C-alpha positions in Angstrom: 36.4 69.8 -13.5 34.2 66.7 -12.8 31.8 66.6 -9.9 34.0 64.1 -8.0 37.0 66.4 -8.6 35.0 69.4 -7.3 34.2 67.5 -4.1 37.8 66.4 -3.6 39.0 70.0 -4.2 36.5 71.4 -1.7 37.6 68.9 1.0 41.3 69.5 0.3 40.9 73.3 0.6 43.1 75.2 2.9 40.0 76.6 4.6 38.8 73.1 5.5 39.3 73.8 9.2 36.8 76.7 9.1 33.1 76.3 9.8 32.2 77.3 6.3 34.5 74.8 4.7 33.2 72.1 7.0 29.7 72.9 5.9 30.6 72.7 2.3 32.4 69.4 2.9 29.3 68.0 4.6 27.2 69.2 1.6 29.6 67.5 -0.8 29.3 64.3 1.2 25.5 64.6 1.2 25.6 65.1 -2.5 27.8 62.1 -3.0 25.2 60.0 -1.0 22.4 61.4 -3.1 23.9 60.0 -6.2 22.7 56.6 -5.1 19.6 57.8 -6.9 19.9 57.4 -10.7 18.0 60.5 -11.6 20.1 62.7 -9.1 23.3 61.0 -10.2 22.5 62.2 -13.8 22.7 65.9 -12.7 25.7 68.2 -12.8 27.0 69.7 -9.5 24.9 72.9 -9.4 21.4 71.5 -9.6 22.4 68.5 -7.5 23.7 70.9 -4.8 20.4 72.7 -4.8 18.4 69.5 -4.4 20.5 68.4 -1.5 20.4 71.8 0.2 16.6 72.1 0.0 15.5 68.4 0.4 14.5 66.6 3.5 16.1 63.2 4.2 13.6 60.7 5.5 14.4 57.3 6.9 11.2 55.3 6.2 10.2 51.9 7.7 8.2 49.2 6.0 4.5 50.1 6.2 5.0 53.9 6.5 2.3 55.7 4.5 3.9 58.9 3.0 0.9 60.1 0.9 -2.7 59.4 0.4 -4.6 59.4 -2.9 -6.0 62.8 -3.8 -3.0 64.6 -5.1 0.8 64.4 -4.7 2.3 66.8 -2.3 6.0 66.1 -2.6 8.6 64.6 -4.9 10.5 61.5 -3.6 14.0 60.4 -4.6 14.7 57.0 -3.2 18.4 56.4 -2.2 17.5 52.9 -1.1 14.3 51.0 -0.4 11.1 51.0 -2.4 7.8 52.9 -2.5 4.6 51.3 -3.9 1.8 53.4 -5.2 -1.7 51.9 -4.9 -4.8 53.6 -6.5 -8.5 53.0 -5.7 -10.9 52.8 -8.6 -14.4 54.3 -8.4 -15.8 50.8 -7.8 -13.6 50.5 -4.7 -11.1 48.0 -6.2 -7.4 48.7 -5.8 -4.4 48.1 -7.9 -0.6 48.8 -7.8 0.2 51.8 -9.9 3.9 52.0 -9.4 6.9 50.4 -7.8 9.8 52.8 -7.5 13.3 52.5 -6.0 16.6 54.3 -6.5 16.3 53.9 -10.3 13.9 56.9 -10.5 11.6 59.2 -8.5 8.0 59.5 -7.5 5.8 62.4 -8.6 8.7 64.0 -10.5 6.9 63.7 -13.8 3.3 64.7 -12.9 4.3 67.6 -10.7 6.5 69.1 -13.5 3.3 70.5 -15.1 1.0 72.4 -12.6 -1.8 72.6 -15.1 -2.2 68.8 -15.2 -4.4 67.3 -12.5 -2.5 64.3 -11.1 -4.7 62.2 -8.8 -1.9 60.7 -6.9 -2.1 57.4 -5.0 -1.6 55.8 -1.6 2.2 55.8 -1.4 3.5 53.2 1.0 7.0 52.0 1.9 7.3 48.3 1.1 11.1 48.2 1.5 12.6 50.4 4.2 15.2 52.9 3.1 16.3 56.5 2.8 14.5 59.0 0.7 15.2 62.6 -0.3 12.0 64.7 -0.5 11.4 68.0 -2.2 8.3 70.2 -1.7 6.3 70.9 -4.8 6.9 74.7 -5.0 10.6 74.4 -4.8 10.8 71.4 -7.2 8.9 73.3 -9.9 11.0 76.5 -9.5 14.2 74.4 -9.8 12.8 72.7 -12.9 12.4 76.1 -14.5 15.9 77.2 -13.7 17.8 73.9 -14.3 17.4 72.4 -17.8 19.6 69.6 -16.7 17.0 68.5 -14.1 14.3 68.8 -16.8 16.3 66.6 -19.1 16.8 64.0 -16.4 13.1 64.0 -15.6 12.3 63.5 -19.3 14.7 60.6 -19.4 13.1 59.1 -16.3 9.6 59.6 -18.0 10.7 57.6 -21.0 11.5 54.7 -18.7 8.2 55.1 -16.8 6.2 55.0 -20.0 8.0 51.8 -21.0 7.3 50.2 -17.6 3.6 51.1 -17.7 3.2 49.9 -21.3 4.8 46.6 -20.2 2.4 46.2 -17.2 -0.7 48.0 -18.5 -2.8 44.8 -18.6 -1.3 43.1 -15.6 -4.2 43.7 -13.2 -6.9 42.3 -15.5 -5.2 39.6 -17.5 -2.3 38.0 -15.6 -3.0 35.1 -13.1 -2.7 35.9 -9.4 0.3 33.5 -8.9 2.2 35.2 -11.8 1.5 38.6 -10.4 2.5 37.5 -6.9 5.8 36.2 -8.3 6.3 39.6 -10.0 5.7 41.6 -6.8 8.1 39.3 -4.9 10.8 39.8 -7.6 10.3 43.6 -7.3 10.7 43.4 -3.5 13.8 41.3 -3.8 15.4 43.7 -6.4 15.0 46.7 -4.1 15.7 44.9 -0.8 18.9 43.3 -2.1 18.5 39.9 -0.5 16.3 36.9 -0.5 14.5 37.3 2.8 11.4 39.5 2.2 9.5 41.1 5.0 6.0 41.0 3.5 2.6 39.5 4.6 -0.1 37.8 2.6 -2.4 40.7 3.5 0.0 43.3 2.1 0.5 41.4 -1.2 -3.3 41.1 -1.5 -3.7 44.8 -0.9 -1.1 45.7 -3.6 -2.5 43.3 -6.1 -6.1 44.1 -5.4 -7.2 40.5 -4.8 -8.6 38.5 -1.8 -6.1 37.4 0.8 -7.2 33.8 0.2 -6.1 34.1 -3.4 -2.6 35.1 -2.2 -2.4 32.3 0.3 -3.1 29.8 -2.5 -0.6 31.5 -4.8 2.3 31.5 -2.3 1.5 28.0 -1.2 1.8 26.8 -4.8 5.2 28.7 -5.2 6.3 27.0 -2.0 5.2 23.6 -3.2 7.3 24.3 -6.4 10.3 24.9 -4.1 10.5 28.5 -5.3 10.0 30.1 -1.9 9.9 29.3 1.8 7.1 30.7 4.0 7.3 32.0 7.6 5.0 34.3 9.6 5.3 37.7 8.0 8.3 36.7 5.9 8.9 35.0 2.6 12.3 33.6 1.6 13.2 33.3 -2.1 14.9 29.9 -2.6 15.4 30.1 -6.4 15.4 33.6 -8.0 15.5 32.2 -11.5 12.5 29.9 -10.9 10.6 32.9 -9.4 11.4 34.9 -12.5 10.1 32.1 -14.6 6.9 31.9 -12.6 6.3 35.7 -12.9 4.2 37.4 -15.6 5.8 39.2 -18.5 5.9 42.4 -16.3 9.1 40.8 -14.8 10.9 42.7 -17.6 10.3 45.8 -15.5 12.4 44.3 -12.7 15.2 43.6 -15.1 15.0 47.2 -16.4 15.1 48.7 -12.9 18.2 46.6 -12.0 19.9 47.6 -15.2 19.3 51.3 -14.4 20.6 50.8 -10.9 23.7 49.1 -12.2 24.3 51.8 -14.8 24.1 54.4 -12.1 22.8 57.3 -14.3 20.8 57.9 -17.4 22.6 57.7 -20.7 21.4 60.5 -23.0 21.1 60.0 -26.7 20.4 62.4 -29.6 
């Protein structure tokens, strides 16, 4: 029986009027909602049920800081929205370390191995949304008991490696305007529409450059009729032109959208 058939069978049960059956039906509905996340959608019913039962659902607004650099405390599974991880180097400069929406998870890879020291990052909500969150201890115990979860995390890791290889030199080698266009593309991909709630100051923080550099970059994109500017808001006029203006890291945006469209990981081998 497939997961969807299991949910339908539960909700059609003769015991549906009882409190227990209602609780199970609610759990099934919650699990259905959780499959908006590609990693969770790749799980069979049993481990997915455990995740939903033990996770906390957070509704996060733009600008919410969910973790500070110094070590990850929780695993985040975005159902919508986008989290951005920004790290601070020893010399005080900052750089975007990750952008993650419902095509993956945050901290799922590093926290899988307790012997590895993962420094973490400042994790900030750049696109508001809903996020399932698991505490570290429970996540690790579930990994040990659920090989299907471990397999999904490994598949997720393979995508993360590809994304990081694609953008490894972005901070030091790509022009500010191209990096700005890339970040706007990423915001648009996870926000789902062309009106982006983002300030010049926030873009500067994510890219680790001066605010003046961002003002010049977005002004040039506006002059090229790629975007429109408003206070605290940027509207994408021409998505294709924005893609052409972005650095080669734009392929990460395409890969994220492809995963979201697929809905789950496809295992090979």
